[in-house]
N, C-alpha and C positions, 0 to 999 in steps of 0.2 A: 499747088492747088489747095484752097482752104477746105478744111474738114466740114462735112455736113453735120457732124455730131455737135450738140451744144457743149460749150465749155463747162467743165466741172466747177461747181461752186466752191468757194474757199472753205477750208477745214475749220470748223469751230472748236471741236474738242476731240482728243484722242486718248483712249485708254491703252497704255503700252505695257504689255506683259503683266497685267494685274493678277495677283494671287491673293487669296484670303483663306486663312486656315483657322478652323475652330477645333482646337485640340488635335485629334488625329484626322479630322475630316478636312479635306481640301475642297472648299465650296467653289472657289474660282482658281483655275489652273492656267496661269500665263495667258490671260484673255487679252486680245487686241480688238479694239473697236474704234472706228472712225466715223464721226458724224459731221456732216457739212451744213453750212448755213442754209436755211430755207428748205431743208428736206424733211420729209416724214419717214423716219427710219424705224422699221419694226425689229423688235428683239423677241425672238421666239424660242420656245423650248418647253419640255415637260415641266410639271411641277417638281421643284427640287433640282432643276438643271443649273441653277446659279444666277438666274436673271435678277431676282430681287436683291441678292448680295451685291451684284455689280452696280445696280442703280443706286443702292444705298451708299455705296462708296462714292459714286459721282455726286450724290447729294450731301455728303458729309455726315451721314448717320452711322457709317462704319468707316474704319481706317484700314486700308489695305495692308497686308503682310509684306508684299513686295510689289514693285512696278511703279509706274508714273502716270500722272494725269497731265496732259498738255492742253492748255486753254489758249486759243489764238496764238499758237506757236511758243508759248512760255510754259515751262514746268511749274505747276502750282500745287500747294497743299490745301486740302479742304478739310479742316479739322472738325467742322460742325455745320449743321444746316444753315445757320445764320451766315456763315462765311460763303456757303454755296449760293444763297439768295443774293448776297451782295455782289457775287461774281456774275450773276445773271442766270442761275439755275433755279427753276421752279419744279415742284413735283406734286402730282396728284396721286395719293396713295390709294391702294385697293381697299384697305381698312381705314375708316374715317378717323381723323384726329381732331375731334370736335368736343367742346364742353357743352353737355346737353342743357345745363341750367342757364347758359348765357344766350344772348340773342345772336342772330346772324352777324350783325355789325360788330358785336364784341368779339366773336370768334375770329373774324377777319382782321380786326385791329390788332389782336395778339400776335399775328404773323408778320405785321408790317414793321419796318425799321422804327426805332425809338423816336427819331426826329420827324416822323411823318405828321403832317397836319391832319388831325382827325375831325376837324370841325365840319367838313363837308363830306365825310365818309359815307353816310347813308345815301346822299345824292349820287356819289360816284358808283356805289354798289348797284343802284337802280340803273344808272346809265350803261355801265359795262354789262350787266346781266341782260338787259334788254337788247343791247347791240349784238350780243352773241347768242341770242335765242335761249337764254337760261334764266328766266325771270325769277327774282328773289324779292321778298319783303325784308328789308334790313332789320325790322323791329320784331320779327317772329322769334320765338324761343325755339331753339334747336330740338328740345325734347318733344315738341308738338309736331315736328315735321316728319313726313314719310321718308323712306330711304332714298328715293330718287331725288328729292329736293336737297337732302343733305349732300349728295354727290355734287349738285350744282354749286353749293357753298365752297367745296374744295376747289372746284375748277375756277370759279370767279376769284377766289382768294389768290390763286396763282396769277391770273390774268391781270389783276390790279398792280402786280409788281413788274409788269412788262418784261418778262424773261427773254433771254436770248436762246435758252434751251429749256424746253418744257418736257418733263418726263411724265408719262401717263401710264399708270398701272391698271389695266382692265377698266378703263373709264366708262365703257358702255354697259357694264354688268348690270347696273340698276336703272338704266335709262330706257324709256319707251323707244320704239322704232323711230317715232317722230323726233324725239329729243336727240337720239343718236344721229339722225340725218342733220339736225341743226349743229350738233357738235362737229360733224365732219366738215361742214361748211366753215365753221369757226377755225378748225385746224388748217384747212386749205388757205383761208384768208391770212392766218398767222404765218404760214410757210411762205406765202407770196410776199409778206412784209419782211421776210428774212429770218424769222424765228425757226430754229431747228426743233423738231419734235421726235423724241424717242418713245415709241409706242409699243407697249406690251399688251398683247391680247391673245386669247385662245380662240377667238372668233375669226377664222381664217378668211372668210369671205370679205370681212371688213378690212383685213390687212391687204388683200388683193385690191380692194377698192381705193384705198387712200395712200398706201405706202409705196415709195419709189425703190427702196432697198430694204433688205432683210438680213439680219445676222441670226444664225441658228446656233443655240447652245445645247449641249448634252453632257451630263455628268461633269459640269463645271468647266467644260472646254468649248471653244468655238469650233463647230464641225462643218459649217457651210455658210456661204453668203450667196445671195441671189437677188434678182428682180422679181418680187412676188407677183407682179402683174403678168409675168410670163409662165407662172406655175398654176397648178390647180390646188384646191384645198387638200386633195389626197396626196399630191407630191410634197406639199409643205408639211403635212402631218407625218409622212414617211421620213423626211429629213429630221423632224423633231424626235421621233421615238426610235428611229433606226430600223423600223420594220413597218409593214402594212398594219393599219389599225383595223381590228376585227369589226366586221359588220354586226349590228345588233340583230339577234334572232328572236322572233316571236312566233309562237304557235297560233296561227289565225283561227284554228278550230278550237276555241276555248270552251270550257264547260263551267258555267257559273252556278253558284249555290245560293244560299240565303243572303239577304242584305246584312252586312256587318257594320256599315256606317249608314245611319238614317238621320236626315235632318228634316224636320217637319215644321213649317211656318216659322223658321228661325228668324228672329228679329233681335237686333242689338243696336242700341243708341250710340251715336258717335261720342267718344270720350272727350273730344275737344273740337275746336273750330277747324282743325286740319285733318281730323279723322273722317272715316266714311261710315255712314249708318248702313247696317245690313237690313234688308227689307224682304220679309216673307220668303226666305230661301227654303226650297224643298230639294232633296237629293237622296238617292240611294246608290250605294256602291256595294256590289255583290262580291261574295267570295269568289276568287279566281280571276278578277279583272283589275285593270288599271284604268281609272278615270282621270283624265287630265283637265285642269281648269286653266284656260288661257285668259289673258287680259293684260292691258297696259298698266303700268305702275299706279299705285294709289287709287285703285278702284274697289277696295274692300278685301284684297287678298290677305293682308295681315290680320284684319279683324276676323275673317272667316277662320283662319288658322287658330287664332286665339280662342275662338268660341269652341272649336272642335277639340282642341288640346286641353282646355280647362284653365288657360291663363286668364280668361274672362269667363265668369260663370253666368248662366242664364236663369232668369226668373222662372221660366217654364221648364221644368225638369225634363219633359218629354220632347223638347225641341231638338235635343241631341241624344241619339241612341248609338251606343257602341256595343257590338256583339250582343244585341238584343236587350241591353240594359239602359234605362234612362239615366243620363249622367249630367244633365244640364246644370245641376247645382254642385256637382262633385269636383274635387280638385284633381290636378294632373296626376298625382301618384295613384289615386283611386282608378283612374282610367288606364294607367300603365299596368296595374295589377290585373285588369281584365284581359290584357294581352295587346294593348295599343302602344305604338311608338310614334314619336313626333320629332321632326327635324325643322327648326325654324329657319327663316331667311338669313339672319345675321349669325354667322358661325362664331365670331369672336366677340364675347361679351354676352351673348344670348345662348348660343349652342354650346359654348365652352367658356369657363372662367379663365381669362388671359394668364393670370399669375399662378394658376394651379397646374400641377403636373398632370399628364394625360391620365394616369391611373386614378388620381383624385377626381378628375372629370368623369371617369367611368363610375366611380363610387357615387357621385352626386345624383346621377340619373337612374342608377340600378340597385341601390341599396334596398329599396322597398320591394323589389321584385326578385332579387337573387338571395336566397337564404345563405349562400356561401360567403356573402360579403358582410353579414351582420350576425354575430353569434353572441347571444345573451347581452346585447347592448354594446359589444366590442366590435369595432371596425376591423375587418380582415384585409389589411392593405396588400399583403402578399397575393391574395386571390385576385384583387383588383389589378395588380401588376401583371399577373398571368393573362387576364382578359385583355389588357392593353397590348401585350405582346402578340396575342392571337389576332387582334384587329389589325395591328401593324403588318403582320405577314399576309393575312387574307385580303387586305385592301391596299397593299403596296404603299403604305404610309412611310414616306422617307423623312428621316430626321438625323440630326448631327450626332445624337447619342440616345441611349435608351431612356424612355420615360421623361422627356423634356417638358418644360412649361408649354402650355398651349400657344402662347403668343410667339414662341420661337419657330413655329412651323410656318412654311409658306402657306398662302391662302388656299391653294388647291389641296395641299397635303392635309391641312386642318379640316377641309371639307370632307375629304376621304375618311378621316378619322371620325368625325361627327356622324356621318352617314353610316359608316361601318359599325360604330358603337351601337346604333339602333338596330341595324340589320342582324348583328351578332346575336340579338335576343330571339331571332326568328319569330317576330310578332305576327299576330293574326290580323292586325290592322296597322297600316303605315300611312301617316300623313306627312308629306314633305313639301316644303316651300322653297322653290328655286334650287333644285337638287344639284345642279352642276355649275352654279355661279362661280366663274373664275377658275375653272379647272381645265386642264389640257384635253386634247382629243382622246388620248388613250384612257385617261381617268374618267372622262365623261362616259365613254363606252362601257367601262367597268361598272360605274354606278347605275347607268340606265339598264344594263343587262341584269344587274342584281335586283332591281325593282321589278322587272318583268318576271324573273325567275321566282321571286317571292310570291307574286300574285299567282303563278302557276302551281304553287304548293297549296293553294286554297285560301290565301290571304286576300284582303281587300286593300288596294293601294290607291291613295288619292294624291295626285301630283299637281301642285300649283306652280306654274312657270310662265315667265314672260317670253321664253324662247320657243317660237312656234315649231322650229325644226325638232326640238326636244319633245314637244307635245305630240307631234305626229309620230315620232319614233317609238314612244313608249305606250301610247294610249290605245285602249280598245274603244273607249267612248270619250267624247270631248264636250265640255260645257264652257261657256264664256261668262266671266264676271264683269259687270259694267255698272258703275255708280251704285254699288252695293246690292245689285240684283243678279241672280244667276239664271242663265238660260237652261232649257232642258238638255241633258246630255244626248248627243247624237253619235252614231257609229263613226269612227274615225275615217273609214273608207269613203263615206259619203259627205263628210263635213269639209267643204272647200274653204280655201283661204279667204275667198271673197265673202263667204257667209260669216266666217269668223270676224272679218273686218266690219261687216254690218252689225254683228252682235256687239262688238267692242264699242261701236258708235251708238249703241242703245237702240238700234233699229230692228230688234228681233222680238219675238214673243216671250212672255214670262213663262218660266217652268211651271208645268202642272203635272199632277200625279198620273193622269192617263197617258200623257206623252211619255213619261218616264217608264211606265210599265211596258209600253210598246217598244221603247228602246232596249229594254232588257232582253226581249225576245230577239231583236235585231242583232244584239251582241252575241248571241249564241246560247242563251239560257235554255 
């Protein structure tokens, strides 16, 4: 009697007993992985579980210490990414590999085979990007583009090469919900055409939505395989961390104090044609509370962060007040000395210098506020190394050896380090943009709890995030940024997702001072 089960698809690639050693650290320990044609296969695990090492081996960016890669039944060597691409492997990295001074078309051309006809490349970019719902202007300069659009370049660059295996590392981290939905349709279409997709994500709901199989890694080993559609996010997270992920705890009966972040009629012109103008933004964040700012990508989040942090200074000195001091024209170190801390959206290159050791990255942001780091003009590197070790322990930053270069850390571990470096200062004001971009469930819980705990010590915490679940989890009040305008913050318990959606679409009222004062009382002041 014939089976009612559909026949399994042919095997495209197998990793057989793959091991990778970095000194004394075994990053991959006899890993087996089978990926079939036309399937969307999730690779899950905590930050530092060995996922990135494994996919870099498949893409030729690293060479395995032991084990074999079998492609369509034949053992193969993949000495470099060019060899991987010629084999049919494409990869969208979590951290962008783009030259900012070049155009979209130039960046894509650099990744194509040398014998590619480039005469019609701009037209092909437009056609492919529109087909897959990821529109691009091939003549735009990358430096002028927001993060979400840069991610589109990475994806389209791979799609132009028509890969048989597409590896995607946290592809939706910087996409709007609408862009993510379009990407999912793209991936499903590619899978239907026979392309296999290896999908790395810490967003377990989207793994359940689009993946047919999942391989779970922990401490460099494969610990489980499953059909994620039959699991819950909680059971998937438990497989990843080996224990239940602790729920975030927030004291709903908060007591707020004086405003420590005050924005008054903040206006900021757009730096270029792709930037967003900030228009008449008013906001107060009080001691003891977390205010979350929701919004889809490229609606002024980066510009708002830059204005508050001092990366862009304001003509009106009173437009930005931190801890009661007008700082509109002051630089970032002046604001740090007042007791403010800042975590930008991009951790590698902005939050940390890639080629600097972690202790030197500590030195860069804290030498002006920590007397122990600078004595009579001499840098005290030993003290910076002690801080690096403290951050490593307190925030579970996993690394192959002590004090490595920032670029050697996995994305999630670098995020824990950058956030931990600022929290370690015990600031009175914290402004953080996309706090848990690309980190696993356990690390996200640690970071979110730390932000809440900081606020409860009497600090003012401002969280800018595209993740609505995160916004609801940490915020006492929620505002929405849309097209460079900010809505009045409202209590999280009364701010519905439907209302947030309307405000994102620009169908809400402008923030005003009277509304804000009323919200202060509603938040428990």
